[in-house]
KEZABA-344235 format. One line per 10 residues: number of its first residue (from 1); for each residue x, y, z of N, C-alpha, C. Coordinates in steps of 0.05 Angstrom, whole numbers, plus 5000, padded with zeros to 4 digits. Example, Ala and Ser with C-alpha at 12.3 -4.5 7.8 and 13.67 -1.06 7.14 Angstrom:
1 = 5264/4886/5156/5246/4910/5156/5264/4934/5156; 5257/4955/5142/5273/4979/5143/5258/5001/5157
END
This chain:
1 = 2663/6178/8211/2679/6189/8188/2703/6165/8184; 2707/6155/8159/2725/6139/8156/2756/6149/8160; 2769/6136/8163/2801/6151/8160/2807/6149/8138; 2816/6170/8118/2828/6168/8086/2844/6149/8089; 2868/6141/8106/2889/6121/8097/2883/6096/8101; 2857/6090/8116/2845/6060/8116/2836/6044/8097; 2838/6023/8086/2834/6006/8070/2802/5996/8069; 2788/6007/8044/2760/6004/8047/2757/5972/8041; 2736/5968/8057/2730/5928/8057/2727/5917/8028; 2720/5932/8010/2718/5925/7984/2744/5914/7972
11 = 2767/5927/7982/2788/5927/7970/2805/5898/7985; 2798/5888/8001/2806/5868/8012/2802/5842/7997; 2820/5823/8004/2817/5802/7985/2794/5783/7993; 2780/5775/7978/2759/5757/7981/2734/5781/7988; 2736/5802/7990/2710/5812/7990/2695/5823/7967; 2705/5818/7945/2690/5827/7921/2668/5804/7912; 2665/5790/7922/2642/5772/7921/2616/5788/7922; 2596/5773/7912/2567/5786/7909/2560/5780/7938; 2561/5756/7947/2549/5743/7973/2578/5752/7990; 2582/5770/8009/2601/5772/8025/2593/5756/8050
21 = 2572/5749/8056/2562/5741/8087/2573/5709/8079; 2573/5696/8069/2575/5666/8057/2606/5665/8064; 2629/5685/8048/2652/5683/8045/2660/5687/8074; 2651/5700/8098/2654/5709/8121/2652/5679/8139; 2629/5672/8131/2626/5638/8144/2647/5624/8136; 2650/5619/8111/2670/5593/8112/2696/5610/8121; 2702/5633/8120/2732/5642/8130/2733/5629/8164; 2705/5636/8173/2706/5629/8203/2707/5604/8212; 2690/5589/8191/2690/5557/8192/2723/5551/8188; 2731/5556/8167/2764/5547/8168/2779/5556/8188
31 = 2775/5573/8204/2788/5582/8227/2787/5559/8248; 2759/5561/8251/2753/5545/8273/2758/5511/8272; 2760/5505/8247/2773/5476/8242/2800/5479/8239; 2818/5492/8239/2844/5498/8240/2851/5494/8270; 2831/5514/8289/2838/5509/8322/2832/5486/8325; 2815/5476/8317/2806/5445/8324/2828/5420/8323; 2837/5423/8294/2861/5410/8291/2888/5415/8306; 2892/5434/8310/2909/5441/8329/2905/5433/8355; 2888/5439/8361/2882/5428/8386/2880/5401/8396; 2879/5385/8375/2874/5355/8374/2906/5346/8380
41 = 2925/5361/8358/2952/5355/8351/2963/5359/8380; 2965/5381/8390/2970/5384/8417/2967/5363/8440; 2946/5361/8442/2936/5337/8462/2949/5312/8452; 2952/5306/8430/2967/5279/8424/2992/5282/8426; 3009/5300/8421/3029/5309/8429/3040/5308/8460; 3018/5320/8477/3022/5320/8505/3017/5290/8516; 2999/5281/8508/2997/5247/8513/3020/5228/8505; 3029/5238/8485/3056/5221/8474/3080/5229/8497; 3083/5256/8496/3101/5265/8518/3097/5252/8549; 3074/5252/8557/3068/5239/8582/3081/5209/8584
51 = 3068/5196/8559/3077/5166/8552/3110/5163/8560; 3120/5179/8542/3150/5172/8546/3162/5183/8573; 3155/5203/8585/3156/5209/8612/3157/5182/8633; 3130/5175/8627/3126/5153/8649/3143/5126/8641; 3149/5119/8620/3167/5099/8611/3191/5099/8620; 3197/5126/8618/3231/5131/8632/3228/5133/8664; 3213/5144/8671/3206/5144/8702/3200/5121/8715; 3182/5096/8701/3184/5074/8708/3194/5056/8686; 3215/5046/8697/3232/5030/8672/3219/5001/8678; 3205/5000/8707/3194/4971/8706/3168/4972/8718
61 = 3149/4958/8700/3119/4963/8711/3116/4961/8741; 3104/4983/8752/3100/4976/8779/3087/4953/8794; 3067/4934/8776/3056/4917/8788/3085/4886/8782; 3099/4891/8764/3123/4873/8766/3140/4878/8782; 3144/4901/8786/3162/4910/8812/3155/4901/8843; 3124/4900/8843/3115/4889/8872/3119/4860/8869; 3116/4840/8846/3120/4812/8849/3154/4814/8853; 3167/4823/8834/3198/4822/8846/3207/4824/8877; 3194/4849/8887/3202/4849/8913/3190/4826/8936; 3163/4812/8933/3150/4794/8942/3166/4767/8938
71 = 3182/4765/8914/3198/4742/8911/3223/4748/8929; 3235/4767/8931/3260/4775/8945/3251/4767/8978; 3226/4776/8984/3221/4770/9013/3225/4747/9019; 3210/4729/9001/3206/4702/9009/3230/4690/9004; 3253/4697/8988/3280/4684/8989/3295/4690/9016; 3293/4712/9028/3303/4723/9049/3289/4703/9071; 3264/4702/9075/3253/4681/9097/3264/4653/9094; 3267/4654/9067/3274/4623/9062/3304/4621/9080; 3321/4636/9066/3347/4629/9076/3346/4640/9110; 3334/4653/9120/3327/4654/9149/3323/4627/9166
81 = 3304/4613/9155/3292/4595/9166/3315/4569/9159; 3327/4571/9141/3354/4552/9132/3372/4554/9149; 3378/4585/9166/3396/4590/9178/3390/4579/9209; 3367/4587/9221/3353/4578/9242/3351/4548/9248; 3347/4533/9228/3342/4507/9223/3374/4490/9238; 3393/4503/9227/3415/4493/9235/3419/4498/9266; 3434/4488/9280/3441/4485/9309/3472/4504/9309; 3465/4528/9307/3490/4544/9311/3486/4555/9338; 3510/4564/9346/3512/4577/9376/3521/4605/9367; 3495/4624/9372/3506/4649/9365/3517/4662/9391
91 = 3520/4654/9412/3528/4668/9431/3558/4678/9426; 3558/4704/9431/3593/4719/9427/3614/4705/9446; 3630/4697/9441/3653/4691/9456/3673/4715/9466; 3671/4722/9487/3683/4748/9505/3709/4738/9500; 3724/4769/9489/3757/4763/9491/3761/4764/9520; 3775/4748/9532/3789/4749/9561/3810/4773/9558; 3809/4787/9584/3830/4808/9584/3851/4799/9596; 3879/4810/9583/3902/4798/9599/3906/4807/9623; 3911/4783/9646/3914/4792/9667/3932/4805/9672; 3934/4822/9696/3953/4843/9698/3965/4833/9723
101 = 3999/4839/9729/4004/4831/9750/4000/4853/9772; 4012/4847/9795/4010/4869/9813/4024/4900/9808; 4050/4895/9798/4066/4913/9790/4052/4935/9764; 4039/4916/9748/4028/4933/9726/4002/4948/9735; 3985/4934/9755/3963/4955/9764/3974/4975/9782; 3996/4970/9800/4002/5000/9811/4013/5020/9794; 4029/5010/9773/4041/5030/9753/4011/5042/9739; 3991/5026/9727/3971/5042/9716/3956/5068/9733; 3957/5058/9763/3946/5078/9782/3955/5097/9789; 3987/5098/9784/4000/5119/9799/4008/5139/9774
111 = 4005/5130/9749/4012/5143/9728/4002/5175/9726; 3970/5170/9732/3962/5203/9731/3975/5220/9753; 3970/5207/9780/3984/5231/9799/4017/5239/9800; 4030/5220/9780/4059/5229/9782/4060/5251/9751; 4041/5244/9739/4041/5266/9716/4035/5293/9726; 4007/5292/9748/4007/5316/9759/4022/5329/9776; 4040/5313/9792/4059/5319/9804/4082/5334/9794; 4091/5326/9769/4110/5328/9747/4102/5361/9737; 4080/5363/9729/4074/5386/9721/4071/5405/9744; 4063/5405/9761/4053/5417/9788/4083/5433/9791
121 = 4106/5415/9794/4128/5420/9800/4143/5440/9786; 4135/5437/9756/4147/5451/9731/4140/5483/9732; 4113/5477/9738/4097/5507/9734/4100/5518/9757; 4113/5510/9784/4117/5526/9806/4143/5534/9808; 4166/5531/9784/4190/5535/9788/4192/5569/9783; 4210/5584/9795/4210/5611/9800/4215/5624/9771; 4227/5617/9754/4235/5629/9717/4203/5620/9706; 4191/5607/9713/4163/5598/9700/4146/5619/9712; 4144/5625/9739/4129/5642/9750/4132/5670/9739; 4158/5677/9742/4160/5704/9724/4152/5704/9706
131 = 4157/5686/9683/4149/5687/9658/4124/5690/9655; 4107/5683/9670/4077/5684/9663/4070/5709/9679; 4083/5724/9701/4067/5750/9712/4081/5772/9691; 4100/5762/9677/4111/5785/9657/4094/5783/9633; 4079/5761/9628/4066/5758/9603/4036/5778/9614; 4026/5772/9640/4003/5787/9650/4010/5815/9654; 4038/5824/9661/4040/5852/9655/4033/5864/9628; 4031/5853/9605/4022/5865/9584/3995/5876/9587; 3976/5859/9598/3951/5870/9598/3940/5881/9622; 3956/5882/9642/3948/5903/9664/3968/5911/9676
141 = 3963/5937/9690/3981/5949/9704/3984/5945/9734; 3957/5934/9747/3954/5924/9776/3968/5908/9778; 3986/5901/9806/4000/5882/9813/3982/5861/9823; 3961/5862/9834/3945/5841/9848/3933/5823/9825; 3923/5840/9800/3918/5825/9778/3933/5808/9763; 3960/5823/9767/3981/5800/9755/3983/5780/9766; 3986/5776/9794/3988/5752/9810/3967/5733/9804; 3937/5746/9804/3912/5725/9800/3915/5716/9778; 3921/5735/9756/3920/5725/9718/3943/5704/9721; 3968/5711/9730/3990/5688/9726/3982/5664/9739
151 = 3971/5658/9763/3956/5636/9775/3946/5622/9756; 3921/5638/9745/3899/5631/9728/3914/5617/9702; 3929/5636/9692/3948/5623/9669/3959/5599/9671; 3973/5596/9696/3986/5569/9691/3971/5549/9702; 3949/5558/9718/3926/5529/9722/3914/5521/9695; 3915/5539/9678/3895/5534/9652/3921/5515/9634; 3935/5530/9635/3964/5508/9623/3970/5485/9633; 3971/5477/9659/3972/5455/9673/3955/5436/9665; 3925/5447/9664/3899/5435/9663/3904/5421/9627; 3913/5435/9609/3909/5431/9583/3934/5407/9582
161 = 3957/5417/9589/3976/5395/9590/3974/5367/9601; 3960/5369/9625/3948/5341/9633/3931/5329/9617; 3913/5343/9610/3888/5328/9591/3904/5325/9569; 3923/5333/9553/3935/5319/9527/3953/5298/9530; 3970/5300/9563/3985/5278/9569/3972/5255/9562; 3950/5257/9581/3927/5233/9587/3919/5226/9560; 3905/5240/9541/3895/5232/9521/3911/5214/9501; 3937/5225/9497/3950/5212/9472/3974/5200/9486; 3982/5198/9508/4004/5184/9518/3999/5161/9535; 3978/5163/9551/3966/5139/9567/3942/5125/9554
END
């Protein structure tokens, strides 16, 4: 049963002809031809877009680029041959180290042990040991741990100072 609200086929535009089948065929053919035209236009637009992309991507023709590269390689080879043909002595001249006197050599050898001796003396002073022990007391209540902790702390401080002095002053 037909819906009473639906529009009858005879009321549709183009349906009032005597031969309804012919009008349907032309209508379908029109749609198909329009689809074919749209497809051709989109293919042409796609091809044009691809061409524009290729032109932007390859500003120089790859064949021309290859030829330019070959010319550059040949020019470099020619310059190397020209350079090799000249009789240049390419050996590096070694710079001579300044000759150190005996006193300078002794100073250089004794610096490290003197720095170590000075640091050891300073870190063994009673007020430095007392300060280190009081700092360790913050962390532990046991006297043995304070003694070991302060010795370890002073050793680390001494090693750090020795490294910094050697790194930046020597």
